[in-house]
C-alpha positions as CSV (number, residue, x, y, z in Angstrom):
1,M,0.0,0.0,0.0
2,A,1.1,3.6,-0.5
3,V,2.6,5.3,2.5
4,D,2.5,9.1,3.0
5,Y,5.8,11.0,2.5
6,H,7.5,8.1,0.8
7,A,7.0,9.6,-2.6
8,I,10.2,11.4,-3.7
9,S,10.4,14.1,-6.3
10,A,11.9,12.7,-9.6
11,G,14.4,15.6,-9.6
12,L,15.8,14.5,-6.2
13,Y,15.6,10.7,-6.5
14,R,18.3,8.6,-8.1
15,S,18.1,4.9,-8.1
16,V,21.2,3.0,-7.1
17,D,20.9,1.2,-10.4
18,S,21.2,4.5,-12.4
19,I,24.6,5.3,-10.9
20,T,26.2,1.9,-10.3
21,A,25.6,1.0,-13.9
22,S,26.7,-2.7,-13.6
23,T,29.6,-1.9,-11.3
24,D,27.9,-3.5,-8.2
25,K,29.9,-6.4,-7.0
26,R,29.6,-9.3,-9.5
27,D,32.0,-11.7,-11.2
28,V,33.7,-9.1,-13.5
29,S,37.2,-7.8,-14.1
30,E,38.5,-5.1,-11.8
31,M,38.9,-2.7,-14.7
32,L,37.0,0.5,-15.3
33,D,36.6,1.3,-19.0
34,L,36.4,5.1,-18.8
35,W,36.1,7.6,-21.6
36,A,37.7,10.7,-20.1
37,H,40.2,13.4,-21.2
38,T,42.9,13.5,-18.6
39,D,45.1,16.1,-20.4
40,T,44.4,19.7,-21.4
41,P,47.4,20.5,-23.6
42,F,46.6,24.2,-24.2
43,L,45.6,25.0,-20.6
44,N,48.8,23.4,-19.4
45,R,50.8,26.0,-21.3
46,I,49.0,28.9,-19.6
47,S,50.3,30.3,-16.3
48,W,48.2,31.8,-13.5
49,G,48.7,35.3,-12.4
50,P,47.9,36.7,-8.9
51,D,44.5,36.3,-7.4
52,S,42.1,39.2,-7.6
53,G,39.6,40.6,-5.1
54,G,37.8,42.8,-7.6
55,L,34.6,42.3,-9.6
56,S,36.7,42.4,-12.8
57,I,40.4,42.4,-13.7
58,E,42.2,45.2,-15.5
59,W,45.5,45.7,-17.2
60,L,47.3,48.4,-19.1
61,S,48.1,48.3,-22.8
62,E,50.8,50.5,-24.4
63,H,51.7,50.5,-28.0
64,L,54.7,51.7,-30.0
65,S,53.6,53.5,-33.2
66,W,53.3,51.3,-36.3
67,G,56.3,53.1,-37.8
68,Y,54.3,54.6,-40.6
69,V,51.3,56.7,-41.4
70,E,48.9,56.5,-44.4
71,N,47.6,59.4,-46.5
72,A,43.8,59.4,-47.1
73,A,43.8,60.7,-50.7
74,V,45.8,60.9,-53.8
75,V,48.5,63.6,-53.8
76,G,49.9,65.1,-57.0
77,S,53.5,65.4,-57.8
78,G,55.1,68.3,-56.0
79,S,52.2,68.9,-53.6
80,V,53.2,70.2,-50.2
81,S,50.3,69.0,-48.0
82,W,47.7,66.3,-47.7
83,A,45.1,64.9,-45.3
84,G,46.1,62.5,-42.7
85,G,45.1,58.8,-42.8
86,S,45.4,56.1,-40.2
87,F,48.0,54.1,-38.2
88,Y,46.5,50.7,-38.8
89,P,46.2,49.1,-42.2
90,G,42.7,48.7,-43.5
91,T,41.0,51.0,-41.1
92,A,39.5,54.4,-41.6
93,T,40.4,55.7,-38.1
94,S,41.5,59.4,-38.1
95,I,45.0,60.1,-36.8
96,C,44.0,63.5,-35.6
97,A,44.0,62.4,-32.0
98,T,47.2,60.2,-32.2
99,L,49.3,61.8,-34.9
100,K,51.3,63.8,-32.4
101,Y,52.4,60.6,-30.7
102,A,54.0,59.3,-33.9
103,L,55.1,62.4,-35.8
104,N,56.7,65.7,-35.0
105,C,58.2,68.5,-36.9
106,G,61.4,67.4,-38.6
107,A,60.2,63.7,-39.0
108,M,61.6,62.2,-42.2
109,L,59.3,60.0,-44.2
110,Y,60.0,57.5,-47.0
111,T,57.7,55.9,-49.5
112,W,57.8,54.1,-52.8
113,N,55.3,55.0,-55.5
114,S,54.8,52.0,-57.8
115,T,52.7,53.9,-60.3
116,D,55.5,56.4,-61.0
117,G,58.3,54.0,-60.1
118,E,59.9,56.6,-57.9
119,D,61.2,57.0,-54.3
120,G,59.5,59.6,-52.2
121,M,61.5,61.3,-49.4
122,M,60.0,64.1,-47.4
123,V,60.3,66.0,-44.1
124,V,57.4,67.2,-42.0
125,E,57.5,71.0,-41.7
126,S,54.4,71.4,-39.5
127,I,51.4,69.6,-38.2
128,G,48.1,71.5,-38.4
129,A,44.4,71.0,-37.7
130,S,42.1,68.6,-39.6
131,D,44.9,66.0,-39.9
132,S,46.9,68.1,-42.3
133,I,50.7,67.8,-42.6
134,V,52.9,70.4,-44.4
135,I,55.9,68.7,-45.8
136,V,59.0,69.6,-47.8
137,W,59.7,67.3,-50.7
138,V,63.2,65.9,-50.9
139,L,62.5,63.7,-53.9
140,T,59.5,64.5,-56.1
141,T,56.9,61.9,-56.4
142,S,53.1,61.6,-56.2
143,L,51.3,59.6,-53.6
144,E,48.5,57.1,-54.1
145,A,45.6,56.8,-51.7
146,S,46.3,54.8,-48.5
147,Q,50.0,54.7,-49.3
148,K,52.3,53.9,-46.4
149,L,54.8,56.6,-45.5
150,Y,57.5,55.0,-43.3
151,I,59.0,57.1,-40.4
152,L,62.8,57.4,-40.6
153,G,63.1,59.4,-37.3
154,E,62.9,63.1,-36.5
155,L,65.7,65.4,-37.6
156,A,66.9,68.1,-35.3
157,N,69.3,71.0,-36.0
158,E,72.2,72.0,-33.9
159,G,71.0,73.9,-30.8
160,S,67.3,73.2,-31.5
161,I,64.7,73.8,-28.8
162,P,62.3,71.1,-27.6
163,R,59.3,70.2,-29.8
164,E,55.9,68.8,-28.9
165,D,55.8,66.0,-26.3
166,T,55.5,62.5,-27.9
167,G,54.8,60.6,-24.7
168,R,52.2,57.9,-25.5
169,P,49.2,57.3,-23.2
170,R,48.3,53.9,-22.0
171,T,44.9,52.1,-22.5
172,L,43.1,50.4,-19.6
173,L,41.6,47.0,-20.7
174,S,39.5,44.7,-18.6
175,N,37.7,41.4,-18.4
176,N,34.8,39.9,-16.4
177,F,35.0,36.8,-14.2
178,S,33.3,33.6,-15.0
179,I,32.0,31.1,-12.4
180,L,32.1,27.4,-13.6
181,R,30.2,25.0,-11.3
182,K,29.5,21.3,-11.0
183,D,27.3,19.6,-8.4
184,V,27.3,16.1,-7.0
185,R,24.7,14.4,-4.9
186,I,25.4,11.0,-3.3
187,T,22.7,9.0,-1.5
188,G,23.4,7.0,1.6
189,T,22.8,3.8,-0.4
190,M,25.2,4.8,-3.1
191,A,28.0,5.7,-0.6
192,A,27.5,2.3,1.1
193,T,27.5,0.1,-2.0
194,D,30.7,-1.8,-2.9
195,M,31.7,-1.3,-6.6
196,H,34.4,-2.5,-8.9
197,A,37.1,-0.1,-10.1
198,V,36.2,2.6,-7.5
199,P,38.1,1.6,-4.4
200,E,38.1,5.1,-3.1
201,G,34.3,5.1,-2.8
202,E,31.6,6.7,-4.9
203,V,32.0,10.2,-3.4
204,R,35.7,10.5,-4.2
205,H,35.2,8.8,-7.6
206,Q,32.5,11.2,-8.7
207,L,34.4,14.3,-7.5
208,R,37.6,13.1,-9.3
209,M,35.7,12.6,-12.5
210,R,34.0,16.0,-12.2
211,M,37.5,17.5,-11.6
212,I,38.7,16.2,-14.9
213,E,35.6,17.7,-16.6
214,M,36.1,21.0,-14.9
215,Q,39.7,21.3,-16.1
216,R,38.5,20.5,-19.7
217,D,35.7,23.1,-19.4
218,R,38.2,25.7,-18.2
219,E,40.4,25.1,-21.2
220,M,37.5,25.5,-23.7
221,H,36.2,28.5,-21.7
222,L,39.6,30.2,-22.0
223,L,39.6,29.6,-25.8
224,F,36.0,30.4,-26.8
225,A,34.1,32.3,-24.1
226,A,32.5,35.7,-25.0
227,T,31.7,38.4,-22.4
228,Q,28.3,38.6,-20.8
229,T,27.2,41.2,-18.3
230,R,25.9,39.8,-15.0
231,T,22.2,40.5,-14.4
232,S,19.6,39.1,-12.0
233,T,18.9,36.3,-14.5
234,A,22.2,35.9,-16.4
235,A,25.6,34.8,-15.1
236,S,28.7,36.9,-15.8
237,S,31.0,35.6,-18.4
238,M,34.6,36.6,-19.3
239,N,36.1,37.1,-22.8
240,G,38.2,34.2,-23.8
241,V,40.7,34.3,-26.7
242,L,38.0,34.2,-29.3
243,G,35.9,36.7,-27.4
244,F,38.8,39.2,-27.6
245,L,39.9,38.5,-31.2
246,R,36.6,38.3,-33.0
247,G,36.1,42.1,-32.9
248,Q,39.5,42.8,-34.4
249,S,40.4,43.3,-38.0
250,G,43.5,43.0,-40.2
251,S,45.5,40.4,-42.1
252,H,46.1,38.5,-38.8
253,I,42.3,37.8,-38.6
254,D,41.3,35.4,-41.5
255,T,37.5,35.0,-41.9
256,T,37.5,33.9,-45.5
257,T,40.0,31.0,-46.0
258,T,38.2,27.7,-45.9
259,S,41.0,25.3,-46.9
260,L,44.1,25.6,-44.7
261,T,47.2,25.8,-46.9
262,E,50.9,26.3,-46.1
263,S,50.8,29.7,-47.9
264,S,47.7,31.0,-46.0
265,F,49.2,29.9,-42.7
266,N,52.5,31.5,-43.4
267,N,50.8,34.7,-44.4
268,L,48.8,34.9,-41.2
269,V,51.8,34.2,-39.0
270,A,53.8,36.9,-41.0
271,A,51.0,39.4,-40.3
272,V,51.1,38.7,-36.6
273,W,54.9,39.1,-36.6
274,D,54.6,42.3,-38.6
275,N,52.4,43.6,-35.8
276,R,55.3,42.8,-33.4
277,G,53.7,39.6,-32.1
278,N,55.7,36.5,-31.4
279,P,53.3,33.5,-31.6
280,D,54.6,30.2,-30.2
281,V,51.6,27.8,-30.4
282,V,49.0,26.8,-32.9
283,V,45.8,25.4,-31.4
284,G,43.2,23.6,-33.5
285,S,41.2,20.4,-34.2
286,H,43.2,17.3,-35.2
287,D,41.6,17.7,-38.7
288,Q,43.5,21.0,-39.2
289,I,46.7,20.1,-37.3
290,R,47.1,16.9,-39.4
291,K,47.4,19.0,-42.5
292,F,50.8,20.3,-41.4
293,T,52.1,16.7,-41.9
294,G,51.1,16.7,-45.5
295,W,52.9,19.9,-46.5
296,D,56.0,18.9,-48.5
297,R,56.8,15.7,-46.7
298,A,60.3,15.8,-48.2
299,R,61.2,18.6,-45.8
300,V,60.0,16.9,-42.7
301,R,63.0,15.9,-40.5
302,V,62.6,12.4,-39.0
303,E,64.9,9.9,-37.3
304,Q,65.4,6.6,-39.1
305,D,63.9,3.6,-37.4
306,S,63.5,0.3,-39.3
307,K,60.8,-0.8,-36.9
308,L,58.7,2.4,-37.1
309,A,56.7,3.6,-40.0
310,G,54.9,7.0,-40.5
311,F,55.7,10.3,-38.7
312,H,54.0,13.0,-36.8
313,V,54.7,16.8,-36.9
314,T,54.8,18.5,-33.6
315,K,56.5,21.8,-34.6
316,Y,56.4,23.9,-37.7
317,L,59.0,26.5,-38.9
318,T,57.3,29.3,-40.8
319,D,58.9,30.9,-43.8
320,I,59.5,34.1,-41.7
321,G,61.6,32.1,-39.2
322,I,59.1,31.6,-36.4
323,E,58.8,28.1,-34.9
324,V,55.5,27.2,-33.4
325,D,54.3,24.2,-31.4
326,L,51.3,22.3,-32.9
327,I,48.6,21.4,-30.3
328,P,45.9,19.1,-31.7
329,M,42.7,19.3,-29.6
330,R,40.0,16.6,-29.1
331,K,36.4,17.4,-29.8
332,F,37.3,20.9,-31.1
333,P,35.5,23.1,-33.7
334,I,36.9,22.4,-37.1
335,N,36.5,25.9,-38.3
336,T,38.8,27.6,-35.9
337,L,42.6,27.6,-35.7
338,F,44.4,29.9,-33.3
339,V,47.9,31.3,-33.6
340,L,48.8,32.5,-30.2
341,D,51.6,33.9,-28.0
342,T,51.1,32.0,-24.7
343,S,53.5,34.4,-22.9
344,K,50.9,37.1,-23.4
345,I,48.0,35.0,-22.0
346,R,47.4,34.3,-18.3
347,L,44.6,33.2,-16.1
348,R,43.5,35.2,-13.0
349,A,41.5,33.6,-10.2
350,K,39.1,35.3,-7.8
351,R,40.8,35.2,-4.4
352,G,40.3,31.9,-2.8
353,R,38.1,30.6,-5.6
354,K,40.5,29.2,-8.2
355,L,39.0,25.8,-7.7
356,F,37.5,24.3,-4.6
357,V,35.2,21.5,-3.6
358,E,32.8,22.1,-0.7
359,K,30.4,19.8,1.2
360,L,27.1,21.6,1.4
361,G,25.6,19.3,4.0
362,I,23.1,16.4,4.4
363,T,19.6,16.8,3.0
364,G,17.5,13.8,3.9
365,D,19.4,10.6,2.9
366,K,21.8,12.3,0.6
367,V,25.0,14.4,0.8
368,E,25.5,17.4,-1.6
369,Y,28.8,18.7,-2.9
370,Q,29.6,21.7,-5.0
371,M,32.7,22.3,-7.2
372,I,33.4,26.0,-8.1
373,S,36.0,27.7,-10.2
374,E,35.9,31.5,-10.6
375,F,38.5,33.0,-12.9
376,S,39.2,35.4,-15.7
377,S,41.8,35.8,-18.4
378,E,44.3,38.4,-19.6
379,V,44.9,38.3,-23.3
380,R,47.5,41.0,-23.7
381,G,48.1,42.3,-27.2
382,Y,44.7,41.2,-28.6
383,N,44.1,44.8,-29.6
384,L,47.6,45.2,-31.1
385,G,47.6,42.2,-33.5
386,W,49.8,40.0,-31.4
387,H,47.5,36.9,-31.9
388,G,45.6,35.7,-34.9
389,Y,43.2,33.0,-36.0
390,F,41.4,31.4,-38.9
391,A,37.6,31.5,-38.5
392,A,36.1,29.7,-41.5
393,L,38.1,26.5,-42.1
394,T,36.4,23.4,-43.3
């Protein structure tokens, strides 16, 4: 017959059969066939910075000038002034606010005009309003639109007086915290049941497995998370590598290439290097990392072993001289391949909450545990082109 108060909510009740799953004591081998990722190769490359007691983390970004400026419009041969352009290739940002940090009176500029087949050498005479520069032509040439004028330094005459200050301001960047959580509930029956392959007991076994999952989650969160502002109904989320890079533009961000080739990869690494970045790892799915093995196999250096066939590429030397480690990832989006400088990336934990397991207490005939990790990430140089990625690979 039915007894009052013996009915248990389906959300709270777990049968012993549902968790032991044929591991209750029977005549079976003492071997646990477990599918679990025990390694997190990218996360293992990233260091942890000091703990934070704030609601977000912040860091300063300071940038040397790109070493050139661009003119916005065509300038005819012999002209003496033109409208300013931008510091960063491919953007339409005005240099009015930042021109003084890269140029000053007396700056010598060089360019090459492919249309005229001539060198252009000029000296900045004055810097005026509306992004205008008055120059003195040393060699006569015209200028194409968006032509790069490389800075050769600022000339000064003997006994000259100080010019405008060229001290460069710093930018304050920030990131939110994310809280990752896992919960474990163990009934009294589960804790008291003998099982194969889990000599430490069901509580420790479940927590150990969830710890492995948490580490894997932290790795993927660092790579792909996008920022979300905390509200009463939404949890806060930090920006991971993709969250920071996806808003950037330039030749170090490739959103069109679908088939990864040696040429396209070298071009992207060269773009990162040209931005003064120094990438050291490539992170992607095994489908993309395996392609490195097929690029000109005759150049792959292997040790001779008559008992071993095949080979595996773990490093790649780009044609610009940068050597990168190749990190294949399990269960990873095939479209994304990151080219990163791990020395510029670090994790920051909330004080005392890097990772902890806490027993919440006993509710009825079960014990509840929570596993919490609250952390954020610094991806320095994301705004300066020091990291890159492919977004549309197939």
